[in-house]
C-alpha positions in Angstrom: 0.9 -1.4 -29.9 0.4 2.4 -30.2 -2.9 4.2 -30.8 -3.7 5.6 -34.3 -2.0 9.0 -34.6 -5.0 10.7 -36.4 -7.4 9.5 -33.6 -5.3 10.8 -30.7 -7.1 14.2 -30.4 -10.4 12.4 -30.5 -9.4 10.0 -27.7 -8.0 12.9 -25.7 -11.3 14.7 -25.8 -13.2 11.5 -24.9 -11.1 10.9 -21.8 -12.5 14.1 -20.2 -16.0 12.8 -20.4 -17.4 11.1 -17.3 -19.1 7.7 -18.0 -22.4 6.6 -16.6 -22.6 4.7 -13.4 -22.0 7.2 -10.7 -18.9 6.1 -8.7 -17.9 9.1 -6.6 -14.3 10.0 -5.8 -14.4 8.5 -2.3 -16.3 5.3 -3.0 -14.7 2.8 -0.7 -11.6 4.9 -0.5 -8.3 3.6 0.8 -6.7 5.5 3.7 -6.8 6.5 7.3 -8.9 9.4 8.8 -8.1 10.1 12.4 -10.3 12.5 14.4 -9.6 13.9 17.9 -10.9 16.4 20.4 -9.3 19.0 22.6 -9.8 19.8 26.3 -12.5 17.6 27.6 -13.7 15.9 30.7 -16.3 13.1 31.3 -15.6 10.9 28.3 -15.3 11.4 24.6 -17.5 14.1 23.1 -20.4 12.8 21.0 -19.3 14.8 17.9 -16.3 12.5 17.3 -18.3 9.4 16.5 -20.9 11.6 14.7 -18.2 13.0 12.4 -16.7 9.6 11.7 -20.2 8.2 10.9 -20.9 11.1 8.6 -17.8 10.3 6.5 -18.8 6.6 6.2 -22.4 7.3 5.4 -22.0 10.1 2.9 -18.7 9.2 1.2 -18.0 5.5 1.7 -21.4 4.0 1.1 -21.5 3.0 4.7 -18.5 0.7 4.3 -15.9 2.6 6.3 -14.0 0.5 8.9 -14.1 1.9 12.4 -11.4 1.9 15.1 -10.7 3.7 18.3 -7.6 4.7 20.2 -8.2 5.5 23.9 -5.4 7.1 25.9 -5.3 6.7 29.7 -2.7 7.1 32.4 -1.4 4.0 34.3 1.3 4.3 37.0 2.3 7.7 35.7 2.6 6.4 32.1 0.3 7.1 29.2 -1.2 4.0 27.6 -2.8 4.0 24.1 -5.3 1.1 23.8 -6.6 0.1 20.4 -10.2 -1.2 20.8 -12.2 -1.8 18.9 -9.6 -2.6 16.2 -10.9 -5.6 14.2 -10.6 -4.1 10.7 -10.3 -7.5 8.8 -8.7 -5.8 5.9 -8.9 -8.9 3.7 -12.7 -8.8 3.6 -14.9 -6.4 1.6 -14.2 -3.6 -0.8 -13.5 -0.7 1.6 -9.9 0.3 2.4 -10.7 3.3 4.5 -10.2 3.2 8.3 -12.0 5.9 10.4 -10.2 6.2 13.8 -11.5 8.1 16.7 -8.8 9.2 19.2 -10.3 9.6 22.7 -7.8 11.1 25.3 -10.5 12.6 27.5 -9.2 10.7 30.5 -6.0 12.8 30.5 -7.2 15.9 28.6 -8.0 18.0 31.7 -4.8 19.9 32.4 -6.2 21.5 35.4 -6.5 18.1 37.0 -2.9 17.1 36.2 -3.3 16.0 32.6 -0.1 15.9 30.5 0.8 18.2 27.6 -0.7 17.2 24.3 2.7 16.3 22.8 3.1 13.5 25.3 -0.3 12.1 24.3 0.8 12.4 20.6 3.9 10.3 21.3 1.8 7.5 22.9 -0.6 7.5 19.9 2.0 7.2 17.1 2.9 3.6 17.8 -0.8 2.7 17.3 -0.5 3.9 13.7 2.8 2.2 12.7 2.4 -1.2 14.4 0.3 -4.2 13.5 -2.6 -5.2 15.8 -4.8 -8.3 15.9 -2.8 -9.7 12.9 -3.9 -6.7 10.8 -1.5 -4.4 8.8 -0.5 -1.1 10.4 -2.7 1.9 9.4 0.4 3.8 8.3 0.5 1.7 5.1 -2.3 3.9 3.8 -2.5 7.7 3.2 -3.3 9.6 6.4 -5.6 12.5 7.2 -5.4 13.9 10.7 -8.2 16.1 12.1 -8.0 17.7 15.5 -9.9 20.4 17.4 -8.5 23.0 19.9 -5.7 21.4 21.9 -6.2 18.4 19.5 -5.4 20.7 16.6 -1.9 21.2 18.1 -1.7 17.5 18.9 -2.3 16.3 15.3 0.5 18.6 14.2 2.7 16.8 16.7 1.5 13.4 15.5 2.4 14.4 12.0 5.8 15.5 13.1 6.5 12.2 14.9 5.3 10.2 12.0 7.7 12.2 9.8 10.6 11.3 12.1 10.0 7.7 11.1 9.9 8.6 7.5 6.1 8.6 7.0 4.5 11.2 4.7 1.1 12.6 5.9 -1.3 13.3 3.1 -3.6 15.8 4.9 -3.5 17.8 8.2 -6.6 19.7 9.4 -6.4 21.6 12.7 -9.8 23.0 13.7 -9.6 26.2 15.7 -6.2 25.0 17.0 -5.4 26.3 20.5 -2.4 24.6 22.2 -2.0 25.6 25.8 0.4 28.4 26.6 1.4 30.3 29.8 -1.5 32.7 29.1 -4.2 30.0 29.4 -5.8 29.1 32.7 -3.2 26.8 34.5 -3.2 24.6 37.6 -2.8 26.4 40.9 -0.8 23.8 42.8 1.3 22.2 40.0 3.6 23.3 37.2 1.9 24.8 34.1 1.0 22.6 31.2 2.4 23.9 28.0 1.6 22.3 24.6 4.0 22.3 21.6 3.1 25.2 19.3 1.3 24.3 16.1 3.6 23.8 13.1 3.6 22.0 9.7 6.7 20.0 8.9 8.1 18.8 5.6 6.4 15.4 5.6 2.9 17.0 5.3 1.5 17.2 1.7 -1.5 19.5 2.4 -2.7 21.4 5.5 -5.8 23.5 6.0 -6.8 25.3 9.1 -10.3 26.6 10.1 -10.5 29.1 12.9 -12.5 31.8 14.6 -11.3 35.0 16.2 -14.5 36.2 18.0 -14.2 34.7 21.5 -11.7 32.8 23.6 -10.4 30.3 23.2 -9.6 31.5 19.7 -7.8 29.5 17.1 -4.4 30.4 15.6 -3.0 30.5 12.1 -0.3 28.0 11.2 2.4 29.0 8.8 2.2 27.0 5.5 -1.5 26.1 5.7 -4.5 27.2 3.8 -6.7 29.3 6.2 -10.3 30.0 6.5 -11.2 32.5 9.3 -14.6 33.3 10.8 -15.2 36.4 12.9 -18.6 35.2 14.2 -20.6 32.0 13.8 -24.2 32.6 15.0 -26.4 29.6 15.8 -25.2 26.1 16.3 -23.8 25.7 19.8 -25.2 29.2 20.7 -28.7 27.7 20.3 -28.2 25.2 23.1 -26.5 27.7 25.5 -23.1 26.0 25.3 -19.9 27.5 26.6 -17.3 28.5 24.0 -20.0 28.3 21.3 -17.9 29.9 18.5 -15.0 27.6 19.3 -17.3 24.5 19.1 -19.1 25.8 16.0 -15.8 25.3 14.0 -16.1 21.5 14.3 -19.8 21.6 13.7 -19.0 23.7 10.5 -16.5 21.0 9.4 -19.1 18.3 9.8 -21.4 20.4 7.6 -18.8 20.1 4.8 -18.9 16.3 5.2 -22.7 16.0 5.4 -24.6 18.5 3.2 -28.0 17.6 4.6 -30.1 20.1 6.5 -30.1 19.8 9.4 -26.8 18.2 10.5 -27.0 17.0 14.1 -23.7 16.0 15.6 -25.2 14.7 18.9 -24.5 18.0 20.6 -25.8 20.8 18.4 -27.5 21.4 15.0 -26.4 23.1 11.8 -29.2 23.9 9.4 -29.9 26.0 6.3 -29.7 29.2 8.4 -26.2 28.4 9.6 -25.1 27.4 6.1 -26.2 30.8 4.8 -24.5 32.7 7.6 -21.3 30.7 7.9 -20.3 29.9 4.3 -19.4 32.3 1.5 -20.9 32.0 -2.0 -17.7 30.3 -3.3 -18.0 27.7 -0.5 -21.5 26.7 -1.8 -23.0 26.1 1.5 -20.1 24.0 2.6 -19.8 21.8 -0.5 -16.6 23.6 -1.7 -14.6 23.9 1.5 -13.4 21.8 4.4 -13.8 18.2 3.6 -14.0 19.1 -0.1 -10.2 19.2 0.0 -9.9 15.7 1.4 -8.6 12.7 -0.5 -12.0 11.0 0.0 -14.4 13.7 -1.2 -12.0 15.4 -3.6 -14.6 18.0 -4.7 -12.2 20.9 -5.0 -8.5 21.3 -6.0 -6.4 21.8 -2.9 -5.3 25.4 -2.7 -1.6 26.1 -3.5 -1.2 28.0 -0.2 -1.6 24.8 1.8 0.3 22.4 -0.5 3.9 21.5 0.2 6.4 23.9 -1.4 8.5 21.1 -2.9 8.5 21.4 -6.8 7.1 17.9 -7.2 4.0 18.8 -5.1 3.6 22.2 -6.6 2.4 24.3 -3.7 3.7 27.4 -1.9 3.1 26.2 1.7 6.2 26.7 3.8 7.4 23.6 5.8 9.6 23.3 8.8 12.7 21.1 8.7 12.2 17.7 10.2 14.7 15.3 11.9 14.9 12.4 9.5 17.4 10.4 11.6 15.0 7.5 12.2 13.3 7.7 8.8 12.8 4.2 7.4 9.4 4.2 5.7 9.1 4.5 1.9 6.3 6.7 0.5 4.1 7.4 -2.5 3.1 11.0 -1.7 1.1 11.7 -4.9 -0.1 9.4 -7.7 -2.0 10.3 -10.9 -3.0 8.5 -14.1 -2.3 11.0 -16.9 -3.1 11.3 -20.6 -1.0 13.7 -22.6 0.5 15.1 -19.4 -2.8 15.8 -17.6 -4.9 13.9 -15.1 -8.6 13.4 -16.1 -9.8 14.2 -12.6 -11.3 12.3 -9.6 -14.1 9.8 -9.9 -15.6 8.2 -13.0 -13.6 8.8 -16.2 -14.1 7.1 -19.6 -10.9 5.8 -21.2 -10.7 4.5 -24.8 -9.1 1.1 -25.1 -5.6 1.6 -26.6 -5.0 5.0 -25.0 -1.4 5.5 -23.9 -1.5 6.5 -20.2 1.3 7.7 -17.9 1.5 6.5 -14.3 3.0 9.4 -12.5 4.2 9.4 -8.9 5.9 11.7 -6.4 7.9 9.4 -4.1 9.9 10.0 -0.9 12.1 7.2 0.4 14.6 8.9 2.7 17.0 6.0 3.1 16.2 4.2 -0.2 15.9 0.6 -1.1 12.2 0.6 -2.1 10.4 -0.7 -5.2 7.3 0.9 -6.9 4.8 -1.4 -8.5 1.4 -0.7 -10.2 -1.8 -2.7 -10.1 -5.4 -2.4 -11.4 -8.0 -3.0 -8.7 -11.8 -3.2 -9.1 -12.1 -1.6 -5.7 -9.9 0.5 -3.4 -8.9 -2.2 -0.9 -5.2 -3.3 -1.4 -5.6 -6.2 1.0 -8.4 -8.3 -0.5 -6.4 -10.0 -3.3 -8.7 -9.3 -6.2 -6.4 -7.3 -8.5 -7.3 -7.3 -12.2 -3.8 -6.3 -13.5 -0.2 -6.3 -12.5 1.1 -3.5 -14.7 4.6 -4.5 -15.6 7.8 -2.5 -15.3 8.7 -2.0 -11.6 10.6 1.1 -10.6 13.5 1.0 -8.1 13.4 3.9 -5.6 16.8 5.0 -4.5 17.4 7.3 -1.6 15.6 10.7 -2.0 16.6 12.4 1.3 13.9 14.8 2.4 12.9 15.7 -1.2 10.1 14.3 -3.3 11.2 12.7 -6.6 8.9 12.4 -9.6 8.9 9.1 -11.4 6.6 6.8 -13.2 6.1 4.7 -16.4 4.0 4.6 -19.6 1.1 2.1 -19.8 -0.2 0.8 -23.1 -3.9 -0.1 -22.6 -4.3 -2.0 -25.9 -5.2 -5.2 -24.2 -7.8 -3.7 -21.8 -11.2 -5.4 -22.1 -14.4 -3.6 -23.0 -16.3 -2.4 -19.9 -13.5 -3.0 -17.4 -13.8 -0.5 -14.5 -10.6 -0.1 -12.5 -8.8 1.9 -9.9 -5.0 2.1 -10.3 -2.8 1.6 -7.3 0.8 2.5 -6.7 2.7 0.4 -4.1 6.1 1.1 -2.7 7.8 -1.6 -0.5 11.3 -2.0 0.9 10.9 -5.6 2.0 9.8 -4.7 5.6 7.5 -1.7 5.2 4.8 -1.0 2.5 2.7 2.0 1.6 -0.2 2.2 -0.9 -1.7 5.1 -2.9 -4.7 4.9 -5.3 -5.0 7.4 -8.1 -8.2 9.5 -7.8 -9.5 8.6 -11.3 -11.9 5.6 -11.6 -11.3 4.3 -15.2 -13.8 2.6 -17.4 -12.3 1.2 -20.6 -14.5 1.3 -23.7 -14.0 1.0 -27.4 -13.9 4.1 -29.6 -16.4 3.8 -32.4 -14.4 5.6 -35.1 -11.3 3.6 -34.1 -13.3 0.4 -34.2 -14.7 1.1 -37.7 -11.3 1.8 -39.2 -9.9 -1.3 -37.6 -12.6 -3.5 -39.0 -12.0 -2.0 -42.5 -8.3 -2.7 -42.1 -9.1 -6.3 -41.2 -11.4 -6.6 -44.3 -8.5 -5.2 -46.4 -6.1 -7.8 -45.1 -4.2 -5.2 -43.1 -3.2 -5.6 -39.5 -5.1 -3.0 -37.4 -3.4 -1.3 -34.5 -6.1 -2.4 -32.1 -7.0 -5.4 -30.1 -9.9 -7.0 -32.1 -11.4 -8.2 -28.7 -12.1 -4.5 -28.0 -14.5 -4.2 -30.9 -18.1 -5.2 -30.2 -19.5 -7.8 -32.7 -23.0 -6.7 -33.8 -24.9 -9.4 -35.8 -24.1 -12.6 -33.8 -22.1 -14.3 -36.6 -18.9 -14.4 -34.4 -16.9 -12.4 -37.0 -16.1 -8.8 -37.7 -17.3 -7.6 -41.1 -18.8 -4.8 -43.1 -21.9 -4.6 -40.9 -19.8 -3.9 -37.8 -17.8 -1.2 -39.8 -21.0 0.6 -40.8 -22.5 0.3 -37.4 -19.5 1.9 -35.7 -19.2 4.6 -38.3 -22.8 5.5 -37.6 -22.0 5.6 -33.9 -19.0 7.9 -34.6 -21.3 10.2 -36.6 -23.8 10.3 -33.7 -26.4 8.5 -35.8 -26.6 5.6 -33.4 -26.4 5.3 -29.6 
């Protein structure tokens, strides 16, 4: 059934209004956030766990799932161990994995450590393979965050994932500084040269944060959105750390995750003084930059400069060509629930029952053979089996090559129940591999009072209203819809009742 034509503009306006309840954009988000360091000796730096904990505490209601990848050398070979890794995806409401990558055992190039790209190659299998009977993390959207040499490493991890056909949602190098011949090198062994930073055509959005005041300085990366600092007083300077500006970049980024004052990452402190000195007015003390562009926080629209230049993604960020010869994974790269061609935005959104919605996706399935399905989920965990709806009308995904293809379907919500709150998930599967993507809008379905009043009057006149009667609240307890309900809802529509 279709919505009343003369009510369509009223419904459109109501969709833009947030409903009460307060579910933030990242509540129990579904994805993978991997965080890693750069040159380091003596174990993983404290800021890694601190940053992961900040994401969980401030954006996932403390329900983020934690994992760790530790890279060591054994017999001349790099070994990436996943421990702890007991995600138990089928339990709970959270679908977000927070993974710390510790490669400190091999990160000292002066002591014979390998180039960062070799570490990246050892890590990728940890993201695409099952472990402990749990699905591979690569089934979910991926955000890669890396500092210094780790900034170059996450670019390489993204490239290697792309060679397998996996789209990376978000890439964030922090003051990236891959090793070159100009850096301090071992005296008695060949130089260690890291792969230069680069953004490839499987990356949807990239943002780079760097400082140019003191060595080691970060570098810009073509195709990314950039934020550059000339000087960052305080923070690591206050505790006398070496390379204070370089380290302040990752302290800054944690300050965009955690807006409290102070923010202590276990090594240094950012407080109101640093916020005033480091962030511009537009950045609102860190609230409107950095993690604000993430899929989890979603507090600011991602800048065009860092978005993929493909027409379906709508950005201007240049991307390097990728070798797709081993590409086998299907992908949902973007997913929105739209009304009248526009998405209502992230987080809580009120939707009138009967609204005609569009489920829009940008998909990439290099070798084809996938099927896209849609489900309504009360949370953002695709593994816990509590879906509310299977939204009919599957879509076959043919081969797309390296391009993103826009596709989707219309969804008639006439049969939605009053008060239902739901996240909408797109799933693409090829029989062997699966990837999930949740739309950022959290939908609450509610009756429209004017629509309900007209429908009751139609019922009383012996006409067949274009509305599911179950969507109309019954007022006086007589288990029937009558004139009292019509008058009550007309008064609501006129703002005489609440």
